[in-house]
C-alpha positions as CSV (number, residue, x, y, z in Angstrom):
1,X,53.5,-12.7,1.5
2,X,53.5,-12.8,-2.3
3,X,51.7,-16.1,-2.3
4,X,49.0,-14.7,0.2
5,X,48.5,-11.8,-2.3
6,X,48.1,-14.4,-5.2
7,X,45.5,-16.4,-3.1
8,X,43.3,-13.4,-2.3
9,X,43.7,-10.9,-5.4
10,X,42.5,-12.5,-8.6
11,X,43.9,-11.0,-12.1
12,X,41.4,-8.8,-13.7
13,X,40.1,-7.4,-10.6
14,X,38.7,-3.5,-10.7
15,X,41.4,-1.3,-9.0
16,X,41.0,1.8,-7.4
17,X,41.4,5.0,-9.1
18,X,44.1,7.4,-7.8
19,X,41.4,9.7,-6.1
20,X,39.8,6.7,-4.2
21,X,43.2,5.4,-3.1
22,X,44.2,8.9,-1.6
23,X,40.7,8.9,0.0
24,X,41.5,5.8,1.7
25,X,44.9,6.8,3.2
26,X,43.8,10.1,4.3
27,X,40.7,8.3,6.0
28,X,43.2,6.1,7.7
29,X,45.0,8.9,9.1
30,X,48.1,8.5,6.9
31,X,49.1,10.8,3.7
32,X,50.3,9.9,0.5
33,X,52.8,12.7,0.6
34,X,56.1,11.6,1.6
35,X,57.6,13.4,4.9
36,X,61.1,13.4,6.1
37,X,64.1,13.4,3.8
38,X,62.0,12.4,0.9
39,X,59.8,15.8,1.2
40,X,62.1,17.5,-1.1
41,X,60.6,15.8,-4.1
42,X,58.4,17.9,-6.3
43,X,54.5,17.2,-6.1
44,X,54.8,16.0,-9.6
45,X,57.0,13.3,-8.8
46,X,54.9,12.3,-5.8
47,X,51.8,12.2,-8.0
48,X,53.4,9.8,-10.4
49,X,54.2,7.4,-7.5
50,X,50.6,7.8,-6.5
51,X,49.4,6.7,-10.0
52,X,51.9,4.0,-10.4
53,X,51.0,2.7,-7.1
54,X,47.2,2.9,-7.8
55,X,47.7,1.0,-11.1
56,X,50.1,-1.6,-9.7
57,X,49.1,-2.1,-6.2
58,X,45.3,-3.2,-5.6
59,X,43.3,-2.3,-2.6
60,X,42.9,-4.7,0.2
61,X,39.9,-2.7,1.7
62,X,36.6,-4.9,1.4
63,X,34.6,-2.0,1.7
64,X,35.9,-1.0,-1.8
65,X,34.1,-4.2,-3.2
66,X,31.1,-4.5,-1.0
67,X,29.1,-1.8,-2.5
68,X,29.5,-3.1,-6.1
69,X,29.0,-6.4,-5.0
70,X,25.8,-5.6,-3.1
71,X,24.4,-3.8,-6.3
72,X,25.5,-6.6,-8.5
73,X,23.7,-9.1,-6.3
74,X,20.6,-7.1,-6.2
75,X,20.4,-7.0,-9.9
76,X,21.0,-10.4,-10.2
77,X,18.3,-11.2,-7.8
78,X,15.9,-8.9,-9.5
79,X,16.6,-10.6,-13.0
80,X,16.1,-14.3,-11.4
81,X,12.8,-13.2,-9.8
82,X,11.5,-11.8,-13.1
83,X,12.7,-14.7,-14.8
84,X,11.0,-17.4,-12.6
85,X,7.8,-14.9,-12.6
86,X,7.8,-14.9,-16.3
87,X,8.1,-18.8,-16.6
88,X,5.2,-19.2,-14.2
89,X,2.9,-16.7,-16.1
90,X,3.5,-18.2,-19.3
91,X,2.6,-21.8,-18.2
92,X,-0.4,-20.6,-16.4
93,X,-1.6,-18.1,-19.3
94,X,-1.7,-21.2,-21.7
95,X,-4.7,-22.2,-19.5
96,X,-8.2,-20.8,-20.6
97,X,-9.7,-18.3,-18.2
98,X,-12.5,-20.9,-17.3
99,X,-9.8,-23.4,-16.5
100,X,-7.7,-21.4,-13.9
101,X,-8.4,-22.5,-10.5
102,X,-8.3,-20.2,-7.1
103,X,-4.5,-21.4,-6.7
104,X,-3.7,-20.5,-10.0
105,X,-5.2,-17.0,-9.5
106,X,-3.0,-16.8,-6.4
107,X,0.3,-17.8,-8.3
108,X,-0.4,-15.4,-11.1
109,X,-1.1,-12.8,-8.5
110,X,2.0,-13.3,-6.6
111,X,4.1,-13.2,-9.9
112,X,2.5,-10.1,-11.2
113,X,3.4,-8.3,-8.1
114,X,7.2,-8.8,-8.9
115,X,6.7,-6.9,-12.2
116,X,6.4,-3.1,-10.6
117,X,6.0,-1.7,-13.7
118,X,2.7,-3.5,-14.6
119,X,1.3,-3.8,-11.0
120,X,2.0,0.0,-9.9
121,X,-0.6,1.1,-12.7
122,X,-3.7,-0.3,-10.4
123,X,-4.8,-1.2,-6.9
124,X,-4.1,-4.7,-5.8
125,X,-7.9,-5.9,-6.0
126,X,-7.8,-4.7,-9.7
127,X,-4.8,-6.8,-10.3
128,X,-6.1,-9.8,-9.0
129,X,-9.2,-9.6,-11.0
130,X,-7.1,-9.1,-14.1
131,X,-5.7,-12.6,-13.5
132,X,-8.9,-14.0,-14.6
133,X,-9.3,-12.1,-17.9
134,X,-5.2,-12.1,-18.9
135,X,-4.2,-14.0,-22.0
136,X,-1.2,-14.9,-23.7
137,X,-0.1,-13.3,-27.0
138,X,2.6,-15.3,-28.8
139,X,4.7,-14.1,-32.1
140,X,6.9,-16.4,-33.9
141,X,8.3,-14.0,-36.5
142,X,10.8,-11.1,-36.0
143,X,10.0,-7.6,-37.0
144,X,6.4,-8.3,-37.1
145,X,4.0,-5.1,-35.8
146,X,2.1,-5.6,-32.6
147,X,-0.7,-2.8,-32.0
148,X,-0.4,-1.6,-28.4
149,X,-3.7,0.3,-28.8
150,X,-5.8,-3.1,-28.3
151,X,-4.6,-3.5,-24.9
152,X,-1.9,-3.5,-22.3
153,X,1.1,-5.8,-22.9
154,X,3.5,-7.0,-20.6
155,X,6.6,-8.8,-22.1
156,X,7.5,-12.2,-20.8
157,X,9.6,-13.8,-23.3
158,X,11.9,-12.0,-26.0
159,X,12.0,-8.3,-26.6
160,X,10.2,-5.8,-28.7
161,X,11.3,-2.1,-30.6
162,X,9.4,1.0,-30.0
163,X,8.5,2.8,-33.2
164,X,6.4,5.5,-31.5
165,X,6.8,7.7,-28.6
166,X,5.2,7.3,-26.0
167,X,4.7,3.9,-26.1
168,X,2.7,3.4,-22.7
169,X,-0.6,5.2,-22.0
170,X,-0.9,5.0,-18.1
171,X,-4.6,5.1,-16.6
172,X,-3.8,7.9,-14.6
173,X,-2.4,10.2,-17.3
174,X,-4.5,12.8,-19.1
175,X,-5.8,11.7,-22.4
176,X,-5.6,15.2,-23.8
177,X,-2.0,15.5,-22.8
178,X,-1.3,12.0,-24.0
179,X,-2.8,13.0,-27.7
180,X,-0.8,16.3,-27.7
181,X,2.4,14.3,-27.1
182,X,1.5,11.8,-30.0
183,X,0.8,14.9,-32.5
184,X,4.0,16.5,-31.5
185,X,6.0,13.5,-32.1
186,X,4.1,12.8,-35.5
187,X,5.1,16.2,-36.7
188,X,8.6,16.6,-35.3
189,X,11.6,15.9,-37.6
190,X,13.3,12.5,-37.9
191,X,16.5,14.2,-36.4
192,X,14.7,15.3,-33.3
193,X,12.6,12.4,-32.4
194,X,14.2,10.0,-29.7
195,X,15.7,6.8,-30.7
196,X,13.8,3.6,-30.5
197,X,13.7,1.7,-27.2
198,X,14.3,-1.9,-27.0
199,X,11.6,-3.4,-24.2
200,X,12.6,-6.6,-22.4
201,X,11.2,-9.0,-20.0
202,X,9.2,-7.2,-17.3
203,X,8.6,-3.9,-19.6
204,X,5.0,-2.8,-20.8
205,X,3.6,-1.2,-23.8
206,X,0.0,-0.4,-24.8
207,X,-3.1,0.9,-22.7
208,X,-5.8,-0.2,-20.8
209,X,-8.3,2.2,-21.8
210,X,-9.5,2.7,-25.4
211,X,-8.2,5.9,-26.9
212,X,-10.9,7.8,-28.9
213,X,-10.2,9.1,-32.3
214,X,-7.2,6.5,-33.1
215,X,-7.8,3.5,-35.2
216,X,-6.0,0.3,-34.3
217,X,-4.6,0.0,-37.5
218,X,-2.3,3.3,-36.8
219,X,1.2,3.4,-35.4
220,X,-0.1,4.7,-31.9
221,X,1.7,2.6,-29.5
222,X,2.8,0.0,-32.0
223,X,5.9,-1.9,-31.6
224,X,7.9,-4.7,-33.5
225,X,9.0,-7.9,-32.4
226,X,13.0,-7.9,-31.9
227,X,13.3,-11.7,-31.6
228,X,11.7,-14.7,-33.6
229,X,9.7,-15.7,-30.7
230,X,8.1,-13.4,-28.4
231,X,5.2,-14.1,-25.5
232,X,3.2,-11.2,-24.1
233,X,0.8,-11.1,-21.4
234,X,-2.0,-9.1,-22.9
235,X,-5.0,-7.4,-21.2
236,X,-7.6,-6.2,-23.6
237,X,-9.1,-2.5,-23.4
238,X,-12.5,-4.5,-23.1
239,X,-11.7,-6.8,-20.5
240,X,-10.2,-4.0,-18.5
241,X,-13.4,-2.1,-18.5
242,X,-15.4,-5.1,-17.7
243,X,-13.4,-5.7,-14.7
244,X,-13.7,-2.0,-13.4
245,X,-17.3,-2.1,-14.1
246,X,-17.5,-5.3,-12.2
247,X,-15.6,-4.0,-9.2
248,X,-17.8,-0.6,-8.9
249,X,-21.1,-2.9,-9.1
250,X,-19.9,-5.1,-6.2
251,X,-18.8,-2.0,-4.3
252,X,-22.3,-0.4,-4.9
253,X,-23.9,-3.6,-3.9
254,X,-21.7,-3.8,-0.7
255,X,-22.7,-0.3,0.1
256,X,-26.5,-0.9,-0.5
257,X,-26.7,-4.0,1.6
258,X,-24.9,-2.1,4.6
259,X,-27.7,0.7,4.2
260,X,-30.3,-1.7,3.9
261,X,-29.3,-3.4,7.1
262,X,-29.2,-0.4,9.2
263,X,-32.4,0.3,11.1
264,X,-32.9,4.0,9.7
265,X,-32.8,3.2,6.3
266,X,-34.9,0.1,5.9
267,X,-38.0,1.9,5.0
268,X,-36.5,3.8,2.2
269,X,-36.8,3.5,-1.6
270,X,-34.1,2.3,-3.7
271,X,-33.2,5.8,-5.3
272,X,-32.4,7.9,-2.5
273,X,-30.7,4.8,-0.9
274,X,-28.4,4.8,-4.1
275,X,-27.6,8.6,-3.8
276,X,-26.2,8.0,-0.2
277,X,-24.7,4.8,-0.9
278,X,-22.6,6.6,-3.5
279,X,-21.0,9.0,-1.1
280,X,-19.7,6.0,1.3
281,X,-16.0,5.7,1.5
282,X,-14.4,3.1,3.6
283,X,-12.1,3.4,6.4
284,X,-10.4,1.1,8.8
285,X,-9.7,1.6,12.4
286,X,-7.2,-0.3,15.0
287,X,-8.5,-1.0,18.3
288,X,-8.6,1.7,21.0
289,X,-8.9,4.3,18.5
290,X,-11.1,7.5,19.4
291,X,-13.6,8.0,16.4
292,X,-15.9,10.6,17.9
293,X,-15.1,12.8,20.9
294,X,-18.2,14.2,23.4
295,X,-18.7,17.7,23.0
296,X,-16.9,18.1,19.4
297,X,-18.7,17.7,16.1
298,X,-18.4,14.5,14.4
299,X,-16.2,14.3,11.5
300,X,-18.4,12.0,9.5
301,X,-21.4,9.8,9.4
302,X,-20.2,6.2,10.3
303,X,-21.9,3.0,9.2
304,X,-20.2,0.0,10.8
305,X,-19.5,-2.7,8.4
306,X,-17.8,-5.2,10.9
307,X,-16.3,-4.6,14.4
308,X,-17.5,-3.2,17.6
309,X,-17.3,0.0,19.3
310,X,-17.7,1.2,23.2
311,X,-20.1,4.2,23.6
312,X,-18.8,6.4,26.5
313,X,-20.1,9.3,28.6
314,X,-18.4,11.8,30.5
315,X,-19.1,12.1,34.5
316,X,-17.8,14.3,36.9
317,X,-16.8,12.5,40.3
318,X,-14.7,12.9,43.5
319,X,-11.5,11.4,43.7
320,X,-9.1,10.9,46.7
321,X,-5.7,12.2,46.7
322,X,-2.9,10.6,48.5
323,X,-3.1,13.3,51.1
324,X,-6.6,12.7,52.0
325,X,-8.2,15.6,50.0
326,X,-10.6,15.3,47.3
327,X,-10.9,16.6,44.0
328,X,-13.1,16.5,41.2
329,X,-12.2,14.3,38.4
330,X,-13.8,13.6,34.8
331,X,-14.1,9.9,34.2
332,X,-15.3,8.1,31.1
333,X,-18.1,5.5,31.6
334,X,-18.9,2.9,29.1
335,X,-22.8,3.1,28.6
336,X,-23.1,0.5,25.6
337,X,-21.8,-1.1,22.4
338,X,-22.8,-0.5,18.7
339,X,-21.8,-3.3,16.4
340,X,-22.4,-4.1,12.6
341,X,-25.1,-2.8,10.5
342,X,-25.5,0.1,13.1
343,X,-24.7,3.9,12.3
344,X,-23.9,6.9,14.3
345,X,-23.4,10.9,14.2
346,X,-26.2,11.8,11.5
347,X,-28.0,14.3,13.8
348,X,-24.5,15.9,14.6
349,X,-23.7,16.8,11.2
350,X,-27.4,17.4,10.0
351,X,-27.9,19.8,12.9
352,X,-24.8,21.1,13.2
353,X,-24.5,20.1,17.1
354,X,-21.6,18.6,19.3
355,X,-21.6,15.0,19.8
356,X,-23.4,13.9,23.4
357,X,-21.1,10.9,23.5
358,X,-17.7,9.4,22.5
359,X,-17.0,6.5,20.3
360,X,-14.2,4.1,20.7
361,X,-13.1,1.0,18.9
362,X,-12.9,-2.1,21.1
363,X,-11.9,-4.2,17.9
364,X,-10.7,-3.7,14.5
365,X,-13.6,-1.7,12.8
366,X,-14.6,-1.2,9.1
367,X,-16.6,1.8,8.9
368,X,-18.3,3.4,5.6
369,X,-18.1,7.1,6.1
370,X,-19.7,10.1,4.5
371,X,-18.0,13.2,4.9
372,X,-19.8,16.6,5.5
373,X,-18.9,17.9,2.1
374,X,-20.3,14.9,0.5
375,X,-23.4,14.9,2.7
376,X,-24.3,18.5,1.8
377,X,-24.0,17.6,-1.7
378,X,-27.3,15.8,-1.5
379,X,-30.5,17.4,-2.6
380,X,-32.8,18.7,-0.1
381,X,-35.3,15.9,-0.2
382,X,-32.7,13.4,0.7
383,X,-31.3,15.6,3.4
384,X,-34.9,16.0,5.1
385,X,-35.7,12.4,4.6
386,X,-32.3,11.6,6.5
387,X,-33.0,14.0,9.2
388,X,-36.6,12.5,9.7
389,X,-35.6,8.9,9.7
390,X,-32.6,9.2,12.2
391,X,-33.4,8.8,15.8
392,X,-30.9,10.0,18.4
393,X,-28.5,7.2,19.9
394,X,-27.6,7.2,23.6
395,X,-29.0,10.7,24.3
396,X,-31.7,9.7,26.4
397,X,-29.4,9.0,29.3
398,X,-30.1,10.6,32.5
399,X,-27.3,11.8,34.9
400,X,-28.5,9.3,37.5
401,X,-28.5,6.5,34.9
402,X,-24.9,7.4,34.2
403,X,-24.0,7.6,38.0
404,X,-25.3,4.1,38.6
405,X,-23.5,2.7,35.7
406,X,-20.3,4.4,36.9
407,X,-20.9,2.8,40.7
408,X,-21.6,-0.6,39.2
409,X,-18.5,-0.7,37.0
410,X,-16.2,0.8,40.0
411,X,-17.7,-1.8,42.4
412,X,-17.1,-4.6,39.7
413,X,-13.6,-3.2,39.6
414,X,-13.0,-3.1,43.0
415,X,-13.9,-6.7,43.7
416,X,-11.8,-7.8,40.8
417,X,-8.9,-6.1,42.3
418,X,-9.7,-7.6,45.8
419,X,-10.1,-10.9,44.6
420,X,-6.9,-10.8,42.7
421,X,-5.1,-9.5,45.9
422,X,-6.4,-12.4,48.0
423,X,-5.2,-15.1,45.4
424,X,-1.7,-13.5,45.4
425,X,-1.8,-13.4,49.4
426,X,-2.7,-17.1,49.5
427,X,0.0,-18.2,47.1
428,X,2.5,-16.3,49.0
429,X,1.2,-17.8,52.3
430,X,1.4,-21.1,51.3
431,X,4.6,-20.9,49.4
432,X,3.1,-21.7,46.0
433,X,5.0,-20.3,43.2
434,X,4.0,-21.0,39.9
435,X,7.0,-22.0,37.7
436,X,9.1,-23.3,40.8
437,X,9.6,-26.5,42.6
438,X,7.1,-29.1,41.9
439,X,4.8,-26.3,40.2
440,X,7.4,-26.1,37.4
441,X,6.2,-27.5,34.2
442,X,8.4,-30.3,33.0
């Protein structure tokens, strides 16, 4: 038994404290307090026995070690991922921006996603675009000042020491609050200031946006290198501003092209189209999603960028019950389809009227939408132009037309059902069973 203990229990292992040991024994249904003849001993003596046992007898319960091991392994995996990502970025950043291929950009994008402190400050699209303009900033001296106000820096090798608080300006933070915090730090006494921080691989300092009223040579956002060789990924404030402007221009062009492709807006001049395009927001819908319901006001004006939708009308029909009686039922009849570069629900919002048809997606659909609040923010001239340009869609359908379409669809459904039943009956009559006998795939 002593040899078995020596095999599994290594010297230097962390032992359970008395409290944890007592909890384990109580959980197992036993007690640390002695019973029977030894119950007369004092509580202090029993506690001494527990303390001695907890110090000398290690725990054999695997649950006492798995939690710490999982945490340790997770930390080791995170460190390994960051280390590998930093090596990849340092290698690719040595290339000039115009030398990076599409594959290089994809690799850099995946590597940057692992540094959550950097990637959480922007959308995925912005992060990918920043891979084209990122630079490698190298410092070969220790205790050398690095001005964070020139851009955002991600540490890839070495470490730095902060000399100012705060050391990072998040794009979502308020500039006024940031300046106030900097002023308070500047006027605070040395004893009241927070101690310097050491930033290591994977941490950031600096800013994406230029801070007005602060010269770059001042100590705001400045750090000192803590090791002889430090390598940083740097995105300057000017490059970040260019990327944001480029993305905005692409989005506006995309929205203008969508409006230009719609029939109602082809004859519009550029200025009113720009005003309407600036109000568009993108939304994605899965198949079989009800976008608009008949008899209700539309939640937005929709411009279909990609995908296809069914247009349905309601119809009251007589249905047969199992007992032979008939009752009136409401059925949805597919009256048509609308696809890319088509719009809907303009008149419903402009005239404050309920929709006369329903729209359900048949595929994945990407819509450009304009909410009622944004629509009514337009000037009266643009609203009047929109009202005159839009024509009702599927509003000219008569009740007879809907009934004819319903009968045609019902006959087609019944024929498909009859054909299916006939095929199944023939297979059963001839003993042909797909997947069995000679019909089984080898």
